[in-house]
BAGU-804440 format. One record per residue: x, y, z of N, C-alpha, C in turn. Coordinates in steps of 0.05 Angstrom, whole numbers. Atoms other than C-alpha are relative to their C-alpha. Layout:
BEGIN
+--------+--------+--------+--------+--------+--------+--------+--------+--------+
|    nc1 |    nc2 |    nc3 |   cac1 |   cac2 |   cac3 |    cc1 |    cc2 |    cc3 |
+--------+--------+--------+--------+--------+--------+--------+--------+--------+
|      X |      Y |      Z |      X |      Y |      Z |      X |      Y |      Z |
...
+--------+--------+--------+--------+--------+--------+--------+--------+--------+
% end
This chain:
BEGIN
+--------+--------+--------+--------+--------+--------+--------+--------+--------+
|    nc1 |    nc2 |    nc3 |   cac1 |   cac2 |   cac3 |    cc1 |    cc2 |    cc3 |
+--------+--------+--------+--------+--------+--------+--------+--------+--------+
|     27 |      5 |      8 |    240 |     75 |    396 |    -18 |     23 |      9 |
|     16 |    -23 |     -9 |    212 |    133 |    436 |      0 |     22 |    -20 |
|     -2 |    -22 |     19 |    238 |    185 |    387 |    -14 |     -8 |    -26 |
|     13 |      8 |     24 |    213 |    144 |    328 |    -30 |      2 |      2 |
|     29 |     -1 |     -4 |    143 |    138 |    356 |    -10 |     29 |      4 |
|      9 |    -28 |     -3 |    140 |    212 |    376 |      2 |     15 |    -27 |
|     -2 |    -12 |     27 |    164 |    232 |    306 |    -24 |     -9 |    -17 |
|     24 |     11 |     14 |    109 |    187 |    277 |    -25 |     15 |      9 |
|     24 |    -13 |    -11 |     59 |    220 |    323 |     -2 |     28 |    -13 |
|      1 |    -27 |     12 |     78 |    290 |    297 |     -7 |     -2 |    -30 |
|      6 |      3 |     28 |     75 |    265 |    225 |    -29 |     -8 |     -5 |
|     28 |      6 |      2 |      4 |    241 |    238 |    -18 |     23 |      9 |
|     17 |    -21 |    -11 |    -23 |    297 |    280 |      1 |     25 |    -18 |
|     -3 |    -24 |     17 |      5 |    352 |    234 |    -20 |      1 |    -23 |
|     20 |      0 |     21 |    -36 |    333 |    173 |    -29 |      0 |     10 |
|     27 |      1 |    -12 |    -97 |    319 |    217 |     -9 |     28 |      8 |
|      6 |    -28 |     -8 |    -94 |    390 |    246 |     -5 |     17 |    -25 |
|      4 |    -16 |     25 |    -88 |    417 |    175 |    -25 |     -8 |    -15 |
|     25 |      8 |     13 |   -153 |    381 |    158 |      3 |    -22 |    -21 |
|     -5 |     21 |     19 |   -121 |    325 |    117 |     -6 |    -27 |     13 |
|      6 |     27 |    -10 |   -149 |    255 |    127 |     18 |    -20 |    -14 |
|    -16 |     21 |     13 |   -119 |    189 |    107 |     -6 |     -2 |    -29 |
|      4 |      2 |     29 |   -109 |    181 |     32 |     26 |    -12 |    -12 |
|    -23 |     10 |     14 |    -63 |    151 |    -19 |     21 |     21 |     -4 |
|    -19 |    -22 |      3 |    -31 |    219 |    -30 |     16 |      4 |     26 |
|    -14 |     -3 |    -26 |    -15 |    225 |     44 |     20 |    -23 |      4 |
|    -19 |     22 |     -2 |     17 |    156 |     42 |     25 |      5 |    -17 |
|    -23 |     -6 |     18 |     60 |    177 |    -18 |     18 |     22 |     13 |
|    -16 |    -21 |    -13 |     82 |    240 |     20 |     15 |    -11 |     23 |
|    -13 |     11 |    -24 |     97 |    201 |     83 |     20 |    -21 |     -7 |
|    -21 |     19 |      9 |    136 |    149 |     43 |     24 |     16 |    -11 |
|    -21 |    -16 |     11 |    175 |    204 |      8 |     16 |     15 |     22 |
|    -13 |    -14 |    -22 |    190 |    241 |     73 |     23 |    -17 |     13 |
|    -23 |     16 |    -11 |    231 |    182 |    102 |     24 |     -1 |    -19 |
|    -22 |      0 |     19 |    271 |    181 |     38 |     17 |     26 |      3 |
|    -14 |    -25 |     -3 |    289 |    255 |     46 |     15 |      0 |     27 |
|    -13 |      0 |    -27 |    303 |    247 |    121 |     23 |    -20 |      1 |
|    -22 |     20 |      0 |    345 |    184 |    107 |     25 |     12 |    -13 |
|    -23 |    -12 |     13 |    388 |    223 |     59 |     13 |     22 |     18 |
|    -10 |    -21 |    -18 |    394 |    280 |    110 |      9 |    -10 |     27 |
|     -6 |     10 |    -27 |    408 |    234 |    169 |     28 |      6 |      9 |
|    -28 |     -6 |     -7 |    483 |    246 |    166 |      3 |     29 |     10 |
|     -1 |    -28 |    -11 |    477 |    323 |    172 |    -16 |      3 |     25 |
|     17 |     -2 |    -25 |    421 |    315 |    223 |     15 |    -13 |     23 |
|    -15 |     14 |    -21 |    468 |    269 |    262 |     21 |     18 |     13 |
|    -20 |    -18 |    -11 |    515 |    327 |    273 |    -12 |     25 |     13 |
|     13 |    -23 |    -13 |    464 |    373 |    305 |     12 |      5 |     28 |
|    -12 |     -6 |    -26 |    487 |    408 |    369 |    -16 |    -11 |     24 |
|     13 |      8 |    -25 |    471 |    390 |    441 |    -20 |     22 |      7 |
|     20 |    -19 |     -8 |    408 |    424 |    466 |    -13 |    -10 |     26 |
|     11 |      7 |    -26 |    386 |    424 |    539 |      9 |    -27 |     11 |
|    -12 |     25 |    -10 |    433 |    367 |    555 |     -6 |    -24 |    -16 |
|      6 |     23 |     18 |    409 |    323 |    498 |     16 |      2 |    -26 |
|    -15 |      0 |     25 |    450 |    303 |    438 |    -21 |     -3 |    -22 |
|     21 |      0 |     20 |    400 |    323 |    384 |      8 |    -16 |    -24 |
|     -9 |     16 |     22 |    443 |    289 |    332 |     -8 |    -29 |      1 |
|      8 |     27 |     -3 |    426 |    221 |    360 |    -29 |     -4 |     -9 |
|     28 |      1 |      8 |    352 |    236 |    348 |     -3 |      5 |    -30 |
|      2 |     -6 |     28 |    363 |    265 |    279 |      5 |    -23 |    -18 |
|     -7 |     23 |     17 |    391 |    200 |    253 |    -23 |    -20 |     -2 |
|     21 |     19 |      1 |    326 |    162 |    267 |    -27 |     13 |     -7 |
|     25 |    -13 |      6 |    273 |    213 |    247 |    -13 |    -12 |    -25 |
|     11 |     12 |     24 |    264 |    179 |    180 |    -17 |    -24 |      6 |
|     16 |     23 |     -9 |    238 |    117 |    216 |    -27 |      9 |     10 |
|     25 |    -10 |    -10 |    184 |    159 |    249 |    -19 |      6 |    -23 |
|     17 |     -5 |     23 |    158 |    182 |    181 |     -9 |    -26 |    -13 |
|      7 |     26 |     11 |    159 |    110 |    157 |    -22 |    -14 |     17 |
|     21 |     11 |    -17 |    119 |     87 |    217 |    -26 |     14 |     -4 |
|     24 |    -15 |      6 |     69 |    143 |    204 |    -13 |     -9 |    -26 |
|     10 |      9 |     26 |     62 |    120 |    132 |    -14 |    -27 |      3 |
|     12 |     26 |     -5 |     48 |     49 |    156 |    -27 |      3 |     14 |
|     25 |     -4 |    -14 |     -6 |     74 |    203 |    -21 |     11 |    -19 |
|     19 |    -10 |     19 |    -39 |    113 |    147 |     -9 |    -22 |    -19 |
|      8 |     22 |     17 |    -38 |     51 |    103 |    -21 |    -17 |     13 |
|     19 |     16 |    -15 |    -74 |     13 |    157 |    -27 |     14 |      3 |
|     25 |    -16 |     -3 |   -126 |     69 |    166 |     -2 |     19 |    -23 |
|      0 |    -16 |     24 |   -129 |     94 |     94 |    -24 |     19 |     -2 |
|     24 |    -17 |      2 |   -199 |    122 |    101 |     -6 |     16 |     25 |
|      3 |    -15 |    -25 |   -188 |    158 |    167 |     -5 |     29 |     -6 |
|      5 |    -29 |      3 |   -216 |    228 |    174 |     23 |     15 |     14 |
|    -21 |    -16 |    -12 |   -172 |    285 |    197 |      0 |     -3 |     30 |
|      2 |      3 |    -29 |   -197 |    278 |    269 |     10 |    -28 |      8 |
|     -9 |     27 |     -6 |   -184 |    203 |    267 |     30 |     -2 |     -4 |
|    -29 |     -1 |      4 |   -114 |    216 |    240 |     14 |     12 |     24 |
|    -11 |    -12 |    -24 |   -101 |    262 |    299 |     -1 |    -19 |     23 |
|      3 |     19 |    -22 |   -127 |    209 |    347 |     21 |    -23 |     -3 |
|    -21 |     21 |      4 |    -81 |    156 |    315 |     27 |     11 |      7 |
|    -26 |    -13 |     -7 |    -23 |    205 |    322 |      3 |      1 |     30 |
|     -1 |     -1 |    -29 |    -41 |    213 |    395 |      6 |    -27 |     12 |
|     -5 |     28 |    -10 |    -42 |    137 |    406 |     29 |     -8 |     -5 |
|    -28 |      7 |      5 |     25 |    129 |    372 |     18 |     16 |     19 |
|    -16 |    -16 |    -19 |     53 |    186 |    415 |     -2 |    -11 |     28 |
|      4 |     12 |    -26 |     24 |    154 |    477 |     17 |    -26 |      3 |
|    -17 |     24 |      0 |     59 |     89 |    458 |     29 |      7 |      3 |
|    -28 |    -10 |     -3 |    124 |    128 |    451 |      6 |      8 |     28 |
|     -4 |     -8 |    -27 |    116 |    159 |    519 |     -1 |    -24 |     20 |
|      0 |     25 |    -16 |     98 |     91 |    549 |     27 |    -13 |     -1 |
|    -27 |     12 |      3 |    164 |     65 |    521 |     20 |     16 |     16 |
|    -18 |    -17 |    -15 |    200 |    125 |    551 |     -1 |     -6 |     30 |
|      2 |      4 |    -29 |    173 |    112 |    620 |      7 |    -29 |      8 |
|     -7 |     28 |     -7 |    186 |     37 |    616 |     29 |     -6 |     -4 |
|    -28 |      5 |      4 |    259 |     45 |    597 |     15 |     -8 |     25 |
|    -14 |     10 |    -24 |    283 |     39 |    669 |     -6 |    -29 |      7 |
|      7 |     28 |     -4 |    246 |    -27 |    674 |     15 |    -18 |    -19 |
|    -15 |     16 |     19 |    280 |    -52 |    611 |     29 |     -3 |     11 |
|    -27 |      1 |    -12 |    347 |    -35 |    644 |      1 |    -19 |     23 |
|      1 |     18 |    -23 |    327 |    -71 |    707 |     -2 |    -29 |     -9 |
|      3 |     27 |     10 |    305 |   -132 |    668 |     26 |    -10 |    -12 |
|    -26 |      8 |     10 |    371 |   -133 |    631 |     20 |     -6 |     22 |
|    -18 |      4 |    -23 |    409 |   -127 |    696 |     -6 |    -27 |     14 |
|      8 |     26 |    -13 |    370 |   -185 |    726 |      8 |    -24 |    -17 |
|     -8 |     22 |     18 |    383 |   -228 |    665 |     30 |     -5 |      1 |
|    -29 |      2 |     -2 |    457 |   -213 |    668 |      9 |    -12 |     27 |
|     -7 |     10 |    -27 |    458 |   -228 |    743 |     -4 |    -30 |      2 |
|      5 |     29 |     -1 |    429 |   -298 |    732 |     15 |    -14 |    -23 |
|    -16 |     12 |     21 |    475 |   -309 |    672 |    -14 |     -6 |    -26 |
|     15 |      5 |     24 |    423 |   -307 |    617 |      5 |     22 |    -21 |
|     -3 |    -23 |     18 |    441 |   -239 |    587 |     29 |      2 |     -9 |
|    -27 |     -4 |     11 |    501 |   -218 |    544 |     13 |     23 |     11 |
+--------+--------+--------+--------+--------+--------+--------+--------+--------+
% end
């Protein structure tokens, strides 16, 4: 989920920096982008390791980030370029929040398994 939200953040901030606001055309582009990335997910899944991270694992879910970005633009269709950047920042912040909470998710799962409620 972290990678998906960070990819969505980039897909929102990029057009905002370029001066593009929310519009139907941007939604079409952001809906088309997941299609292209979905088709390329297999080759992206074989990307090499970089700095100790298996980039291929991330490449397989990039299309979801573009789809999330398209959904955000649909919700804020009349957003200005600056507002689009801000929305991208909020989505990225949510992604980083998820990243920092991952150890707590693991702890919660361990506790549930310890009391016999988890699988």
